[in-house]
C-alpha positions in Angstrom: -66.0 -27.7 7.5 -67.9 -27.3 4.4 -67.9 -23.5 4.9 -64.3 -23.1 5.4 -63.9 -25.4 2.1 -66.3 -22.7 0.1 -64.3 -19.7 1.5 -61.2 -21.4 0.2 -62.4 -21.9 -3.3 -63.9 -18.5 -3.4 -60.3 -16.9 -2.6 -58.6 -19.1 -5.2 -60.9 -18.0 -7.7 -60.7 -14.3 -7.0 -57.0 -14.9 -7.1 -56.9 -16.6 -10.3 -59.1 -13.8 -11.9 -56.7 -11.2 -10.5 -53.7 -12.6 -12.2 -55.4 -13.3 -15.3 -56.4 -9.4 -15.2 -52.5 -8.4 -15.3 -50.7 -5.8 -13.1 -52.2 -2.6 -12.0 -50.9 0.9 -13.1 -49.2 1.6 -9.5 -47.8 -2.0 -9.7 -46.3 -1.0 -12.9 -44.9 2.4 -11.9 -43.5 0.9 -9.0 -41.6 -1.9 -10.8 -40.2 0.6 -13.4 -39.0 2.9 -11.0 -37.1 0.2 -8.8 -35.6 -1.0 -12.5 -34.3 2.3 -13.6 -32.8 2.7 -10.3 -31.1 -0.5 -10.4 -30.1 -0.2 -13.8 -28.6 3.6 -13.2 -26.7 2.1 -10.2 -25.0 -0.5 -12.4 -24.4 2.1 -15.2 -22.6 4.3 -12.8 -20.9 1.5 -11.4 -19.5 0.2 -14.9 -18.6 3.8 -16.1 -16.8 4.6 -12.7 -14.8 1.4 -13.2 -13.8 2.1 -16.6 -12.5 5.8 -15.5 -10.7 4.8 -12.7 -8.9 1.8 -15.0 -8.6 4.4 -17.7 -6.8 7.0 -15.4 -4.5 4.1 -13.6 -3.5 3.0 -17.0 -2.9 6.6 -17.9 -0.9 7.1 -14.7 1.0 3.7 -15.1 1.9 4.5 -18.5 3.3 7.9 -17.8 5.3 6.8 -14.9 7.0 4.2 -17.1 8.0 6.8 -19.8 9.2 9.1 -17.3 11.2 6.2 -15.8 12.5 5.0 -19.4 13.6 8.8 -19.9 15.3 9.1 -16.6 17.4 5.9 -17.2 18.3 7.3 -20.5 19.6 10.6 -18.9 21.4 8.3 -16.1 23.0 6.5 -18.7 24.6 9.6 -20.4 25.7 11.1 -17.0 27.4 8.0 -16.3 29.7 8.9 -19.3 29.9 12.7 -18.7 33.4 14.3 -17.8 32.0 17.8 -16.7 28.7 18.6 -15.6 27.4 22.3 -15.4 25.8 24.0 -12.0 24.4 27.2 -11.8 27.7 28.6 -11.9 27.6 28.1 -15.3 24.0 28.0 -16.4 22.8 30.6 -14.6 19.5 31.3 -13.2 17.1 30.4 -16.1 19.4 27.9 -17.8 20.6 30.4 -20.6 23.9 30.5 -19.4 26.1 33.3 -18.5 26.6 32.2 -14.8 29.4 34.0 -12.7 32.0 31.1 -13.6 31.0 31.2 -17.2 30.0 34.5 -18.3 30.5 33.9 -21.7 28.6 30.7 -21.9 25.3 30.7 -24.3 22.9 28.1 -23.9 19.1 28.2 -24.4 16.8 29.5 -21.9 15.1 26.4 -20.1 18.4 24.2 -20.1 17.9 22.1 -16.9 21.0 19.8 -17.4 23.9 20.4 -19.6 27.2 18.4 -19.4 30.4 17.2 -21.7 30.7 13.5 -22.3 33.5 11.5 -24.1 32.0 9.1 -27.1 33.8 6.6 -29.1 34.8 7.5 -32.8 34.2 6.3 -35.7 30.7 6.2 -34.5 27.1 5.8 -36.6 27.4 9.5 -37.3 30.6 9.1 -39.1 29.9 6.0 -40.8 26.7 7.6 -42.3 28.7 10.4 -43.5 31.4 9.5 -45.1 31.4 7.9 -48.6 34.8 6.5 -49.1 34.3 2.8 -48.8 31.4 0.0 -49.2 31.9 -1.6 -45.8 32.3 0.2 -42.5 36.0 -1.0 -41.9 36.7 0.4 -45.3 35.3 3.5 -44.8 37.3 3.9 -41.5 40.6 2.9 -43.5 40.4 4.9 -46.4 39.4 7.9 -44.4 42.2 7.4 -41.7 44.9 6.9 -44.2 44.0 9.5 -46.8 46.6 12.5 -47.1 43.9 15.1 -45.7 43.5 13.4 -42.6 47.3 12.1 -41.8 48.6 15.7 -42.9 46.0 17.0 -40.4 47.0 16.7 -36.7 43.5 16.6 -35.2 42.1 14.2 -38.0 45.1 11.9 -38.0 45.0 11.7 -34.0 41.5 11.1 -33.6 41.5 8.2 -36.6 44.6 7.1 -35.6 45.1 7.0 -31.7 42.4 8.7 -29.6 39.4 7.3 -31.1 37.1 9.6 -28.8 35.4 12.9 -29.0 33.9 15.3 -26.9 30.2 15.8 -27.0 27.9 18.6 -25.5 24.5 17.3 -24.2 21.7 19.5 -22.9 18.2 18.5 -21.7 15.8 21.3 -21.8 12.1 21.6 -20.2 9.8 23.0 -22.9 6.3 23.9 -22.2 4.1 22.5 -25.1 2.0 25.0 -27.2 -1.0 26.7 -25.4 0.9 26.7 -22.2 2.6 29.9 -20.4 6.6 30.0 -20.5 9.3 30.0 -22.9 9.1 27.5 -25.7 12.9 26.9 -25.5 13.3 27.9 -29.1 12.8 24.1 -30.2 10.3 23.3 -32.8 8.6 20.0 -33.7 6.9 18.7 -36.6 4.7 16.5 -34.1 2.1 17.7 -31.8 3.7 16.4 -28.1 1.1 15.6 -25.6 1.0 16.9 -22.0 1.7 20.0 -20.3 5.6 19.8 -21.2 8.3 17.8 -23.0 12.0 17.3 -22.5 14.1 18.2 -25.4 17.7 16.6 -25.9 20.2 18.6 -27.7 23.6 17.5 -28.5 27.0 19.4 -30.1 29.7 16.9 -31.2 33.3 17.8 -31.3 34.1 17.1 -35.0 32.5 17.7 -38.4 33.5 14.6 -40.6 32.3 15.8 -44.0 31.9 13.2 -46.6 35.9 13.0 -47.0 38.9 14.2 -44.8 38.9 17.5 -46.8 35.8 18.3 -44.9 37.0 17.6 -41.3 36.9 20.2 -38.6 37.4 20.2 -35.2 35.4 22.6 -33.6 37.1 22.4 -30.0 40.6 23.2 -31.5 42.7 24.5 -28.5 39.8 24.1 -26.0 39.4 21.4 -23.4 36.2 21.0 -21.5 38.1 20.0 -18.2 40.4 22.8 -18.2 38.6 25.9 -20.1 34.8 25.8 -19.2 34.4 29.3 -20.3 33.3 28.9 -23.9 32.6 31.7 -26.4 29.3 32.9 -26.5 28.7 31.9 -29.9 30.5 28.6 -29.5 27.6 26.3 -29.1 25.6 26.4 -32.4 22.9 23.9 -32.5 22.2 24.5 -36.4 25.5 23.2 -37.5 26.4 19.9 -38.8 26.9 17.2 -36.2 23.8 18.6 -34.0 20.6 17.8 -33.3 17.3 18.7 -31.2 15.0 15.5 -30.6 12.1 15.1 -28.0 13.2 12.7 -25.3 9.6 12.3 -23.5 6.3 14.3 -23.6 3.8 14.3 -21.0 6.1 16.0 -18.5 4.3 18.2 -15.8 4.6 21.8 -16.1 4.1 24.3 -13.2 6.4 27.5 -14.2 8.0 29.6 -13.3 11.1 28.5 -11.6 10.8 27.8 -7.8 13.1 26.7 -4.9 14.0 23.2 -4.9 15.1 20.7 -2.6 18.7 19.4 -2.8 20.6 17.5 -0.5 23.2 19.0 1.6 26.4 19.4 -0.4 24.5 20.0 -3.7 23.5 22.7 -5.7 21.0 23.2 -8.5 21.9 23.1 -12.2 20.2 26.6 -12.2 19.8 29.2 -9.6 21.8 31.6 -7.6 24.5 31.5 -5.3 22.2 31.8 -2.4 19.4 29.4 -3.3 18.6 26.2 -5.3 16.3 27.4 -8.0 14.7 24.9 -10.7 11.4 23.7 -12.6 9.3 21.6 -9.8 8.8 19.0 -12.5 12.4 18.7 -13.7 15.4 19.6 -12.2 19.1 18.5 -11.3 21.2 18.9 -8.1 25.0 18.9 -8.8 27.7 18.0 -6.1 29.1 21.5 -4.9 32.4 22.5 -5.9 33.9 25.0 -3.8 37.8 25.8 -4.4 39.9 23.0 -3.1 37.3 21.5 -0.7 36.3 18.7 -3.1 39.4 18.5 -5.2 39.8 15.4 -6.4 36.2 13.9 -5.7 33.9 12.5 -8.3 30.9 14.5 -9.5 27.8 13.0 -8.7 24.2 14.1 -9.5 20.4 13.8 -8.5 17.7 14.4 -11.1 14.0 14.4 -10.1 11.3 14.0 -13.1 7.7 14.3 -12.6 5.2 13.4 -15.5 1.8 14.3 -15.8 -1.1 11.9 -17.0 -4.0 14.3 -17.0 -4.4 14.8 -20.7 -3.8 10.7 -21.5 -6.6 10.0 -19.0 -8.8 12.8 -20.5 -9.1 14.7 -17.5 -7.0 17.7 -18.2 -9.4 20.2 -16.7 -10.3 18.2 -13.8 -6.9 17.0 -12.4 -5.0 20.4 -13.2 -7.5 22.7 -11.6 -7.5 20.3 -8.6 -3.7 20.6 -8.2 -3.7 16.7 -7.2 -0.7 15.0 -7.5 -2.2 11.7 -7.8 -1.9 11.6 -11.5 1.6 13.3 -11.4 4.2 10.3 -10.9 7.7 11.2 -9.7 11.0 9.6 -10.3 14.4 10.3 -9.2 18.0 8.8 -9.4 21.4 9.6 -8.4 24.4 9.2 -10.8 27.8 9.1 -10.2 29.9 10.3 -13.4 33.4 9.6 -14.9 34.8 13.1 -14.3 36.2 14.3 -11.3 36.9 17.9 -10.0 41.1 18.7 -10.0 42.0 14.9 -9.4 45.6 14.8 -8.6 47.3 11.3 -9.4 49.2 9.9 -6.1 53.0 10.1 -6.0 
């Protein structure tokens, strides 16, 4: 028992001396190595979580923007009285299709239609100067001799109170990307591969008084005369505008075959194939002679965004070809217009 106690005391003394002497070099190296591995792993997890959050946020924001842009287009299409298909817009959206040989639009036009808008509108109220309140401006303009003596001005101000407006949506690749830039310039640098530009052409030029009133559709009606003069649509004249509807749109030019439902044709293409941009295209109910007489037009619209640049992963995502960060939305819209509808007796 005495010897056992001596051995135990000797062991404790050696252990205490060793503890007072600190760690050996080998122990320190092993500890530092283990700590470095743990720290590296934790940092990787943190960075990966931040990357996933950033890309998911970018995808969600891009998808929301595409949905909002599609809702805007759908709201306008519901007011449309005539939607053009490839027979008017041609293969590349520049017009000159087989049914509208003289129609002249811009290369890259994907969707084009006529709609009716109420007047007087904000465009009118912001233009005229005769009167202080909105109602005074309307009354002064409508009762002025220059308006009452003009058949078109008198009709729209006192009876019809609507006007035709031509609206078109173009897909334009942003600077640095291949493809035509739609001839549309912008003062701001849009993000993403491409942008959608909205253009419109209003029927009336108001001027600041009735002396400046012009009806640019005199003796023309989009519902009965869809073959427009080549120089008709001018987007530099008054009452016209070009504006960016949405950026961060995907771009995978050139045009390719697109999948339109049975009974529908692409807004651009040829008689035997539906051709469009894979990221933005429209399918219009096909109209063949009297087969669809009296039917209401409806349109499918497809739109795909690209969140790569917003997520800071443009090179990685675009070279991979993955659609994970290319959110797509689509909708179907029934318009106001109909094809050769006949009233019942």
